[in-house]
C-alpha positions as CSV (number, residue, x, y, z in Angstrom):
1,X,14.3,-3.4,15.1
2,X,11.1,-2.8,14.2
3,X,9.2,-2.2,10.7
4,X,5.8,0.0,10.7
5,X,3.7,-0.7,7.9
6,X,1.0,2.2,7.0
7,X,-2.2,0.4,5.1
8,X,-3.7,3.9,3.4
9,X,-6.8,1.8,1.5
10,X,-10.0,1.2,3.0
11,X,-9.6,-2.1,2.1
12,X,-7.6,-4.6,4.7
13,X,-6.5,-7.5,2.7
14,X,-6.5,-6.5,-0.9
15,X,-3.9,-5.3,-3.2
16,X,-2.1,-2.6,-0.9
17,X,-2.2,-4.5,2.1
18,X,-1.2,-8.3,0.6
19,X,1.8,-5.9,-0.5
20,X,2.6,-4.7,2.8
21,X,2.0,-7.9,4.6
22,X,4.5,-9.4,1.8
23,X,7.1,-7.1,3.1
24,X,6.5,-7.0,6.5
25,X,7.3,-11.2,6.1
26,X,10.7,-10.1,4.8
27,X,11.3,-7.8,7.8
28,X,10.7,-10.2,10.0
29,X,13.1,-12.6,8.1
30,X,15.7,-10.1,8.8
31,X,15.1,-10.1,12.3
32,X,12.6,-7.6,12.9
33,X,9.0,-6.5,14.3
34,X,6.5,-5.6,12.3
35,X,3.2,-3.7,12.5
36,X,0.8,-2.7,10.3
37,X,-1.9,0.3,10.5
38,X,-4.5,0.6,8.8
39,X,-5.5,4.3,8.8
40,X,-9.1,3.7,7.6
41,X,-10.4,1.8,11.0
42,X,-8.8,5.2,12.6
43,X,-10.7,7.9,13.5
44,X,-8.7,11.1,12.6
45,X,-8.6,14.5,10.1
46,X,-5.6,15.8,8.0
47,X,-4.2,19.1,8.9
48,X,-6.1,22.2,10.5
49,X,-3.3,24.5,10.3
50,X,-3.3,25.8,13.8
51,X,0.5,26.0,13.5
52,X,1.4,24.7,16.9
53,X,4.4,22.6,15.6
54,X,5.8,26.1,14.3
55,X,5.8,28.1,17.2
56,X,9.4,29.0,18.6
57,X,7.9,28.3,22.5
58,X,6.8,24.7,22.0
59,X,9.1,21.2,20.7
60,X,9.1,21.1,17.1
61,X,8.5,17.9,15.6
62,X,5.0,17.4,18.4
63,X,1.5,17.6,16.3
64,X,-0.8,19.2,18.5
65,X,-3.7,17.4,17.6
66,X,-5.2,14.7,19.8
67,X,-7.0,11.6,18.1
68,X,-6.6,8.0,16.9
69,X,-3.9,9.0,14.4
70,X,-1.6,10.8,18.0
71,X,-0.2,7.2,18.7
72,X,0.5,6.2,15.4
73,X,3.1,9.2,14.8
74,X,5.1,8.3,17.7
75,X,5.3,4.8,16.7
76,X,6.8,5.6,13.3
77,X,9.1,8.2,15.2
78,X,9.8,5.3,17.4
79,X,10.3,2.9,14.1
80,X,13.6,1.5,12.2
81,X,11.7,1.9,8.8
82,X,8.0,2.9,7.3
83,X,6.2,1.8,4.3
84,X,3.8,4.0,3.2
85,X,1.2,1.6,1.0
86,X,-1.7,3.2,-1.0
87,X,-4.3,2.8,-3.8
88,X,-4.4,5.7,-6.3
89,X,-7.8,7.0,-6.3
90,X,-8.1,10.0,-8.7
91,X,-4.6,10.7,-9.8
92,X,-3.7,10.8,-6.0
93,X,-2.8,9.3,-2.6
94,X,-6.1,8.0,-0.6
95,X,-7.6,10.9,1.3
96,X,-6.4,8.8,4.3
97,X,-3.0,8.5,3.0
98,X,-3.0,12.6,2.0
99,X,-4.3,13.1,6.1
100,X,-1.6,11.0,7.6
101,X,1.2,12.8,5.6
102,X,0.0,15.8,6.4
103,X,0.0,15.3,9.7
104,X,3.8,13.5,9.8
105,X,5.7,15.4,7.6
106,X,4.0,19.5,8.2
107,X,5.0,18.8,11.7
108,X,8.1,18.1,11.0
109,X,9.4,20.9,8.9
110,X,9.9,24.4,10.5
111,X,10.2,26.5,8.0
112,X,14.1,27.1,8.6
113,X,16.3,27.6,6.2
114,X,19.3,25.9,8.3
115,X,16.7,23.4,9.6
116,X,14.8,21.5,6.8
117,X,13.7,18.6,9.3
118,X,13.5,18.0,12.9
119,X,12.2,14.3,12.4
120,X,14.8,12.6,14.9
121,X,17.1,10.2,12.9
122,X,17.5,9.1,9.9
123,X,14.3,6.8,8.7
124,X,14.2,4.0,5.7
125,X,11.1,4.5,4.3
126,X,9.3,2.7,1.1
127,X,6.1,3.9,-0.7
128,X,3.7,1.1,-2.3
129,X,1.4,2.1,-5.4
130,X,-1.2,0.1,-6.1
131,X,-3.6,1.9,-9.2
132,X,-6.0,0.3,-11.8
133,X,-4.5,2.3,-14.5
134,X,-1.5,0.7,-16.2
135,X,2.0,1.9,-16.8
136,X,1.6,3.4,-19.8
137,X,-1.5,5.8,-18.6
138,X,0.8,6.8,-15.2
139,X,3.7,8.2,-17.4
140,X,0.8,9.6,-20.1
141,X,-0.7,11.4,-17.0
142,X,2.4,12.6,-15.3
143,X,2.2,10.5,-12.1
144,X,5.6,10.2,-11.6
145,X,6.1,14.0,-11.5
146,X,3.3,14.0,-9.2
147,X,4.5,11.7,-6.7
148,X,8.2,12.9,-7.4
149,X,7.1,16.1,-5.0
150,X,6.1,13.6,-1.7
151,X,9.1,11.2,-2.5
152,X,11.4,14.3,-2.5
153,X,9.8,15.7,0.6
154,X,10.5,12.1,2.0
155,X,14.1,12.1,1.5
156,X,14.1,15.5,2.9
157,X,12.4,15.1,6.4
158,X,13.2,11.2,7.0
159,X,16.3,11.2,5.7
160,X,16.9,8.8,3.3
161,X,15.9,8.1,-0.5
162,X,12.6,6.0,-0.3
163,X,12.4,2.7,-1.9
164,X,9.3,2.7,-4.5
165,X,7.2,-0.1,-5.2
166,X,4.6,0.1,-8.7
167,X,1.8,-1.9,-8.7
168,X,0.1,-1.0,-12.0
169,X,-3.6,-2.4,-13.6
170,X,-4.9,-4.1,-10.5
171,X,-7.9,-6.0,-10.2
172,X,-10.7,-4.2,-8.1
173,X,-13.5,-6.7,-7.8
174,X,-13.6,-10.4,-7.9
175,X,-16.7,-10.3,-9.8
176,X,-16.7,-7.6,-12.7
177,X,-20.1,-8.5,-13.7
178,X,-21.4,-7.0,-10.7
179,X,-20.4,-3.4,-11.1
180,X,-20.8,-0.9,-13.9
181,X,-17.2,-1.4,-15.4
182,X,-17.8,-1.8,-19.3
183,X,-14.2,0.1,-20.0
184,X,-12.5,-3.4,-18.5
185,X,-11.9,-6.5,-19.9
186,X,-12.1,-8.7,-16.9
187,X,-10.1,-11.6,-18.4
188,X,-7.6,-9.7,-19.0
189,X,-7.3,-7.9,-15.8
190,X,-7.1,-11.1,-14.1
191,X,-4.9,-12.6,-16.9
192,X,-2.3,-9.9,-15.9
193,X,-2.8,-10.2,-12.3
194,X,-1.7,-13.8,-12.5
195,X,1.1,-13.0,-14.4
196,X,2.4,-10.5,-12.7
197,X,1.6,-10.3,-9.2
198,X,3.8,-12.9,-7.5
199,X,6.5,-10.8,-8.5
200,X,5.3,-8.0,-6.8
201,X,4.6,-10.0,-4.1
202,X,8.4,-10.8,-4.1
203,X,9.7,-7.3,-4.7
204,X,7.4,-6.5,-1.8
205,X,9.2,-8.8,0.2
206,X,12.6,-7.9,-0.6
207,X,11.9,-4.5,0.4
208,X,11.1,-5.1,3.6
209,X,14.0,-7.3,4.3
210,X,16.3,-4.4,2.6
211,X,14.6,-1.6,4.9
212,X,15.8,-3.7,7.6
213,X,19.3,-4.6,6.6
214,X,19.7,-1.1,5.8
215,X,19.1,0.1,9.4
216,X,20.9,-2.8,10.9
217,X,24.8,-1.1,11.4
């Protein structure tokens, strides 16, 4: 059994990565191997609309592009569970995560009314969202509906409804005094993290464990 965690943050040990690491520990305690992929350490692009994956003369489910992401796409196919971890930048997934999802999802979707997915198996998954905005702002700006499109497509392609973890009102800087950030109250930010982040780590741990238990016959 193997869980692969996709870190869509440029940071390798901040909010998103910490939650993914906790989930991997949960998966390990459930008997699984784990691997984390830091997308921003790779050299790759999003979909270039070549439509190779839609050709009737070719095997479906394969992205024709060859770059650092190519082996990662194969690892996801061979995994027993996957977690997509992304910070929220300008009301969306990070650019790295969007490009990754384009490559993974579009190559396994073939414009067929009879075949909604060519992904080779059911794959339990989860989305971890980390964001500076509060839960109130998340709801106010309709983010749940926007991200729900990705989540619903994940359910269709991977054939299992994904688990969701939200980390609101995250701390962006270790020292707010070094940055122009007067709209924030650093003391309130750190107090919120102190009160809530350990619980989020526990939830991430349980999701990692549950994904493996969900896959285990």
